[in-house]
Backbone as CSV, one residue per row, in Angstrom:
resi,resn,N_x,N_y,N_z,CA_x,CA_y,CA_z,C_x,C_y,C_z
1,MET,26.435,-3.101,10.983,25.667,-4.342,11.798,23.507,-4.573,11.133
2,GLU,23.723,-5.519,10.749,22.074,-5.625,10.452,21.476,-5.660,11.597
3,GLN,20.588,-4.861,11.179,19.123,-5.370,12.125,18.195,-6.454,12.542
4,ALA,17.934,-7.146,13.629,17.352,-8.630,13.502,15.899,-7.826,13.722
5,VAL,14.906,-8.831,13.817,13.917,-8.624,13.249,13.392,-9.264,14.835
6,ARG,12.577,-8.667,15.657,12.199,-8.827,16.929,10.935,-9.611,16.822
7,GLU,10.669,-10.383,17.694,9.728,-11.496,17.939,8.436,-10.753,17.877
8,ARG,7.487,-10.537,17.456,6.096,-10.313,17.202,6.669,-9.113,16.994
9,PHE,7.376,-8.280,16.747,7.175,-6.683,16.757,6.314,-5.721,16.599
10,TRP,4.936,-6.418,16.017,3.898,-5.496,15.113,3.263,-5.338,16.827
11,GLU,3.004,-6.124,17.539,2.223,-6.027,18.534,3.350,-5.882,19.844
12,ARG,4.316,-5.587,19.971,5.144,-4.772,21.050,5.620,-3.560,21.338
13,TYR,5.729,-2.772,19.767,6.376,-1.433,19.030,5.444,-0.848,18.320
14,SER,5.675,1.012,18.973,4.880,1.408,17.579,5.591,1.540,16.323
15,LEU,5.173,2.033,15.301,5.776,1.903,14.213,6.903,2.948,14.237
16,GLY,6.761,3.794,14.784,8.049,5.098,14.946,9.535,3.908,15.851
17,GLU,9.432,3.145,16.215,9.999,1.955,17.061,10.761,1.105,16.443
18,LEU,10.180,0.799,15.324,10.697,-0.317,14.145,11.793,0.057,13.892
19,ASN,12.968,-1.500,13.508,13.933,-0.564,12.396,13.781,-1.172,10.784
20,ARG,14.434,-1.012,10.309,14.191,-0.807,8.495,13.652,-2.572,8.521
21,LYS,14.288,-3.142,8.501,13.594,-4.616,8.109,12.374,-4.912,9.121
22,GLU,11.777,-4.618,9.955,10.760,-4.702,10.692,9.845,-3.822,9.947
23,TRP,10.108,-2.301,9.346,8.872,-1.493,8.636,8.872,-2.518,7.443
24,GLU,9.946,-2.923,6.720,9.483,-3.669,5.618,8.695,-5.027,5.650
25,ALA,8.672,-5.514,6.545,8.285,-6.964,6.948,6.357,-6.636,7.367
26,LEU,6.265,-5.622,7.711,4.927,-5.019,8.076,4.158,-4.927,6.298
27,CYS,5.002,-4.716,5.879,4.274,-4.445,4.410,3.905,-5.855,3.744
28,ASP,2.744,-6.143,3.481,1.779,-7.177,3.601,2.251,-7.631,1.694
29,GLY,2.669,-7.174,0.928,2.616,-6.787,-0.368,1.329,-7.000,-1.456
30,CYS,0.105,-6.224,-0.770,-0.421,-6.752,-1.263,-1.152,-5.700,-2.909
31,GLY,0.014,-4.998,-2.936,-0.007,-3.812,-4.247,-1.151,-2.551,-4.066
32,GLN,-1.886,-2.489,-3.382,-2.700,-1.581,-3.111,-2.398,-0.121,-3.438
33,CYS,-0.916,0.273,-2.574,-0.515,1.188,-2.697,0.185,1.955,-4.003
34,CYS,0.559,0.635,-4.865,0.934,0.764,-6.558,-0.168,1.330,-7.126
35,LEU,-1.440,1.289,-7.096,-1.947,1.614,-7.833,-2.203,3.478,-8.288
36,LYS,-2.804,3.811,-9.515,-2.831,5.353,-9.669,-4.311,5.502,-8.795
37,ARG,-4.051,6.534,-8.566,-5.290,7.300,-7.785,-4.860,8.874,-7.637
38,TYR,-5.898,9.481,-7.746,-5.830,11.136,-7.681,-6.912,11.212,-6.894
39,VAL,-6.757,12.979,-6.062,-7.596,13.390,-5.230,-7.673,14.733,-5.797
40,GLU,-9.210,14.968,-5.993,-9.596,16.032,-6.340,-11.134,16.323,-5.897
41,ASP,-11.216,17.447,-5.254,-12.322,18.312,-4.597,-12.516,17.275,-3.445
42,GLY,-11.854,16.929,-2.594,-11.912,15.674,-1.517,-12.557,14.674,-1.885
43,VAL,-12.258,13.904,-3.227,-12.362,12.508,-3.572,-11.842,11.932,-4.187
44,VAL,-10.915,10.684,-3.730,-10.307,9.907,-3.822,-11.100,8.882,-4.638
45,THR,-10.253,8.784,-6.027,-10.299,7.791,-7.094,-9.454,6.940,-7.063
46,VAL,-9.703,5.799,-7.359,-8.674,4.528,-7.263,-9.165,3.637,-8.356
47,TYR,-7.415,3.631,-9.328,-7.813,3.138,-10.677,-7.065,1.734,-10.772
48,GLY,-7.490,0.664,-11.153,-6.878,-0.729,-11.093,-5.654,-0.750,-12.277
49,ILE,-5.120,0.194,-12.212,-4.226,0.167,-13.179,-2.821,0.398,-12.174
50,ALA,-1.893,-0.274,-12.489,-0.591,-0.124,-11.654,0.960,0.511,-12.413
51,CYS,0.805,1.037,-11.248,2.666,2.028,-11.461,3.418,0.747,-12.202
52,ARG,3.988,2.019,-13.122,5.080,1.072,-14.525,6.310,0.496,-13.470
53,LEU,6.681,0.445,-12.507,7.626,-0.141,-11.939,6.899,-1.625,-10.864
54,LEU,5.845,-1.594,-10.897,4.660,-2.673,-10.358,5.239,-4.336,-11.283
55,ASP,5.837,-5.150,-10.982,5.550,-6.440,-11.397,4.117,-6.932,-10.956
56,ILE,3.359,-6.809,-11.776,2.057,-7.290,-11.072,2.010,-8.731,-10.573
57,GLU,2.321,-9.451,-11.351,2.136,-11.077,-11.441,2.804,-11.505,-9.666
58,THR,4.134,-10.555,-9.487,4.781,-11.200,-7.974,4.017,-10.441,-7.127
59,VAL,3.475,-8.880,-7.323,2.633,-7.912,-6.632,4.452,-7.128,-6.224
60,ARG,5.802,-6.952,-6.451,6.940,-6.701,-6.195,7.313,-5.368,-7.248
61,CYS,7.753,-4.353,-6.350,8.169,-3.322,-7.207,9.621,-3.770,-7.968
62,ARG,9.553,-3.431,-9.138,11.229,-3.761,-10.288,12.203,-2.614,-9.669
63,ASP,12.327,-2.003,-8.977,13.038,-1.265,-8.820,12.816,-0.526,-6.930
64,TYR,12.830,-0.900,-6.337,12.311,-0.933,-5.004,13.307,0.153,-4.569
65,PRO,14.762,0.411,-4.321,15.983,1.257,-4.020,15.491,2.510,-4.608
66,ASN,15.300,2.925,-6.114,15.522,3.904,-6.645,13.827,4.260,-7.274
67,ARG,12.786,3.554,-6.252,11.163,4.062,-7.292,11.221,5.524,-6.826
68,LEU,11.441,6.018,-5.870,10.926,7.373,-5.250,11.905,8.572,-6.869
69,LYS,12.670,7.636,-7.311,13.561,9.062,-7.971,13.188,8.340,-9.395
70,LYS,12.574,7.222,-9.749,12.087,6.843,-11.062,10.301,7.083,-11.563
71,VAL,9.734,7.471,-10.158,8.492,7.819,-10.238,8.331,8.643,-9.035
72,PRO,8.122,9.969,-9.547,7.807,11.144,-8.410,6.506,10.858,-7.958
73,THR,5.517,10.309,-8.305,4.380,10.231,-7.191,4.191,9.187,-6.688
74,CYS,5.797,8.144,-6.658,5.282,7.186,-5.617,5.450,7.437,-4.249
75,HIS,4.667,6.664,-2.868,4.737,7.201,-1.976,5.543,6.571,-1.052
76,GLN,6.558,6.952,-0.322,7.312,6.742,0.668,6.258,6.979,2.508
77,LEU,6.052,5.551,2.378,5.842,5.311,3.917,6.546,5.416,5.415
78,THR,6.256,6.209,5.871,7.283,6.659,7.473,6.340,6.750,8.154
79,PRO,6.687,6.964,9.582,6.024,6.693,10.669,4.920,8.131,11.343
80,THR,5.411,9.056,10.132,4.798,10.746,10.481,3.849,10.542,9.055
81,THR,4.083,9.729,7.860,3.260,9.789,6.913,1.901,8.903,6.315
82,VAL,2.203,7.801,7.395,1.096,7.325,7.485,-0.087,7.756,7.571
83,PRO,-0.398,8.652,8.840,-1.476,8.734,9.056,-2.120,9.941,8.094
84,GLN,-1.041,10.947,7.523,-1.973,11.589,6.229,-2.573,10.687,4.738
85,TYR,-1.750,9.232,4.646,-2.653,8.757,3.499,-3.557,7.807,3.842
86,ASP,-4.511,8.668,3.991,-6.152,8.210,4.752,-6.636,7.135,3.415
87,TRP,-6.083,6.957,1.613,-6.183,6.318,1.148,-5.992,4.444,1.233
88,LEU,-5.018,4.663,1.649,-4.562,3.382,2.457,-5.967,1.743,2.972
89,PRO,-5.665,1.251,2.420,-6.510,0.003,2.716,-7.099,-0.039,3.902
90,GLU,-8.031,-0.567,4.425,-8.214,-0.865,5.838,-7.530,-2.075,6.452
91,THR,-6.997,-2.687,5.449,-6.604,-3.650,5.613,-4.458,-3.582,5.618
92,CYS,-4.280,-2.606,5.364,-3.049,-1.802,5.383,-2.497,-2.268,6.881
93,ALA,-1.100,-2.825,6.958,-0.336,-3.214,8.404,0.324,-1.727,8.952
94,TYR,0.505,-0.515,8.063,0.997,0.213,8.862,-0.365,1.182,8.962
95,ARG,-1.153,1.438,8.572,-2.194,1.918,8.903,-3.315,1.200,9.912
96,ARG,-3.188,-0.322,9.927,-3.751,-0.631,11.210,-2.837,-0.460,12.329
97,LEU,-1.644,-0.802,12.735,-1.129,-0.313,13.704,-1.122,1.008,14.065
98,HIS,-1.026,2.106,13.215,-1.098,3.475,13.504,-2.655,3.188,14.247
99,GLN,-3.532,2.908,13.879,-4.740,2.926,14.480,-4.973,2.091,15.867
100,GLY,-4.445,1.312,16.283,-4.595,0.433,17.023,-4.713,-1.202,16.891
101,LYS,-4.933,-1.377,15.966,-5.684,-2.111,15.460,-4.492,-3.554,15.332
102,PRO,-4.999,-4.768,15.289,-4.073,-6.175,15.149,-3.985,-6.313,13.387
103,LEU,-3.078,-6.616,12.874,-3.008,-7.271,12.058,-4.325,-7.915,11.130
104,PRO,-4.267,-7.639,9.912,-5.796,-9.031,9.665,-5.096,-10.415,9.682
105,PRO,-5.815,-11.315,10.172,-5.574,-12.737,10.277,-4.933,-13.858,9.186
106,TRP,-4.803,-13.226,8.014,-3.900,-13.829,6.643,-2.983,-13.010,6.614
107,HIS,-2.135,-11.973,7.445,-1.107,-11.465,7.409,0.299,-11.922,7.114
108,PRO,1.109,-12.095,6.026,2.181,-13.019,6.041,3.023,-13.216,7.293
109,LEU,3.144,-11.807,8.372,3.680,-11.950,9.886,3.228,-13.415,10.440
110,LEU,1.613,-13.508,9.955,1.035,-14.449,10.832,0.716,-15.750,10.853
111,VAL,0.762,-15.829,8.746,0.645,-16.827,8.738,2.188,-17.442,7.722
112,GLY,2.643,-16.485,7.465,3.986,-17.678,7.322,4.504,-17.288,6.189
113,ASP,3.593,-17.039,5.424,3.998,-16.610,3.427,2.572,-15.570,3.292
114,ARG,2.744,-15.511,1.445,2.113,-14.382,0.997,0.666,-15.443,-0.031
115,SER,0.585,-16.960,0.658,-0.263,-17.555,-0.501,-1.978,-17.204,-0.052
116,LYS,-2.128,-16.946,1.114,-3.789,-17.079,1.961,-4.034,-15.145,1.345
117,MET,-3.284,-14.868,0.907,-3.357,-13.420,0.444,-3.754,-13.205,-1.422
118,ARG,-2.669,-14.166,-1.912,-3.699,-14.201,-3.165,-4.884,-15.327,-3.470
119,GLU,-4.760,-16.151,-2.502,-6.179,-17.330,-2.647,-6.928,-16.736,-1.991
120,ARG,-7.087,-15.622,-1.046,-8.337,-14.722,-0.906,-8.630,-13.224,-1.879
121,GLY,-7.602,-13.426,-2.895,-8.005,-12.144,-4.239,-7.762,-10.722,-3.514
122,ILE,-6.434,-10.348,-2.210,-6.221,-9.720,-1.618,-5.051,-8.855,-2.669
123,THR,-4.252,-9.186,-2.992,-3.657,-8.715,-3.898,-4.143,-8.276,-5.456
124,VAL,-3.296,-7.535,-5.863,-4.086,-6.568,-7.071,-3.822,-7.490,-8.068
125,SER,-2.622,-8.301,-7.961,-2.674,-9.653,-9.069,-3.448,-10.050,-10.175
126,HIS,-4.766,-9.933,-9.399,-6.072,-10.647,-9.529,-6.628,-9.591,-11.110
127,TYR,-6.289,-7.862,-10.852,-7.248,-7.496,-11.770,-6.802,-5.928,-11.899
128,ALA,-5.576,-6.064,-12.035,-4.216,-4.768,-11.991,-4.194,-4.808,-13.453
129,VAL,-3.831,-3.873,-14.263,-3.458,-3.481,-15.764,-2.130,-2.858,-15.484
130,PRO,-1.667,-3.053,-16.799,0.157,-2.263,-16.663,-0.639,-0.642,-16.730
131,LYS,0.137,0.184,-16.534,-0.129,1.447,-16.854,0.024,1.839,-18.286
132,ASP,1.118,1.408,-18.955,1.658,1.712,-20.136,0.102,0.925,-21.292
133,SER,-0.660,0.065,-20.863,-1.641,-0.417,-21.848,-2.767,0.383,-21.847
134,VAL,-3.420,1.350,-20.782,-4.389,1.852,-20.806,-4.127,3.473,-21.210
135,PRO,-4.556,3.662,-22.378,-4.566,5.437,-22.946,-5.659,6.099,-21.683
136,ARG,-5.034,7.235,-21.867,-5.794,8.703,-20.814,-7.263,8.361,-21.124
137,ARG,-7.728,8.457,-22.214,-9.506,8.561,-22.645,-9.602,6.762,-21.928
138,ARG,-9.526,5.872,-21.896,-10.202,4.933,-21.506,-9.358,4.533,-19.627
139,MET,-9.372,5.328,-19.096,-8.880,5.294,-17.243,-10.257,5.339,-16.637
140,ARG,-11.171,5.393,-17.351,-12.634,5.561,-16.515,-12.808,4.322,-16.396
141,GLN,-12.768,3.852,-17.737,-13.085,2.326,-17.168,-12.411,1.229,-16.408
142,HIS,-11.503,2.470,-16.011,-10.730,1.293,-14.801,-10.764,1.662,-13.183
143,VAL,-11.762,2.694,-13.019,-11.912,2.895,-11.349,-12.704,1.944,-11.005
144,ILE,-11.780,1.534,-9.880,-11.865,0.706,-8.748,-12.871,1.103,-7.715
145,ALA,-12.426,1.968,-6.976,-12.813,3.092,-6.213,-13.250,4.048,-5.880
146,ARG,-14.201,4.846,-5.244,-14.372,6.353,-5.144,-14.572,6.536,-3.847
147,TRP,-14.196,7.336,-3.437,-15.005,8.052,-1.932,-14.712,9.011,-1.796
148,ARG,-15.258,9.950,-0.742,-15.218,11.426,-0.442,-14.417,11.352,1.056
149,LEU,-13.411,12.400,0.851,-12.554,12.406,2.287,-12.855,13.005,3.214
150,ALA,-12.889,12.819,4.582,-13.451,13.779,5.748,-12.866,14.631,5.608
151,GLU,-14.257,15.861,5.845,-13.870,17.245,5.895,-12.773,17.652,6.007
152,LYS,-11.991,17.121,7.903,-10.983,18.107,8.153,-9.872,17.419,7.161
153,LYS,-9.931,16.217,6.941,-8.658,16.026,5.597,-8.832,16.266,4.498
154,ARG,-9.982,16.931,3.996,-9.950,17.457,2.717,-9.112,18.646,2.359
155,ALA,-8.981,19.347,3.461,-8.351,20.764,3.590,-6.661,20.457,3.132
156,ARG,-5.802,19.373,3.543,-4.714,18.529,3.661,-4.608,17.772,2.146
157,ALA,-5.299,17.528,1.488,-5.890,16.570,0.224,-4.984,17.809,-0.902
C-alpha cells in the first residue's frame, strides 16, 4: 500500500518519522548536492560542475533509482547521514529540519511549485555545467565556494 503525504508533515514529524514520499517531497530540487565537491585537509571546495546524471535544465536526476550504482560518489541522504553532510547548503530542507529550523519561504512545499526557486536563482540550472564538458586541468575555473570545516568535524572528513 502506498503511503500518503501527511498534511504539513515537515512541521509535525522528525526526519526519522517521515515516510518515503514525505522524505522525497522535502527535496526542493536545487541540485546543489549534485555538484562536484572535494573535501581535503578540512577544506570543502564546491565546483559548478554537475554530476553526469543531473539534467541541468530540469535539475532532476536522469536515473534516480540507479544513481548510487552508476555514480559511486553520489550521496544518499538519510535521517542518520544528514548531520554528516555539513556541506549541504543552509537552505537545504533536510539540513534545516535537522537543525530545528523552518523551511525557507520559497520552498515548493510552501508555495506549491519550483518556479520561485528558478526566479530567485536558487537552482544550479543558472550556472552548472556538465561534468564531461570540463577538462580536469580547467576545474579550478569552476570553483563556486570554499570553506573550512569546523575542527571537530574535520576528523570525520
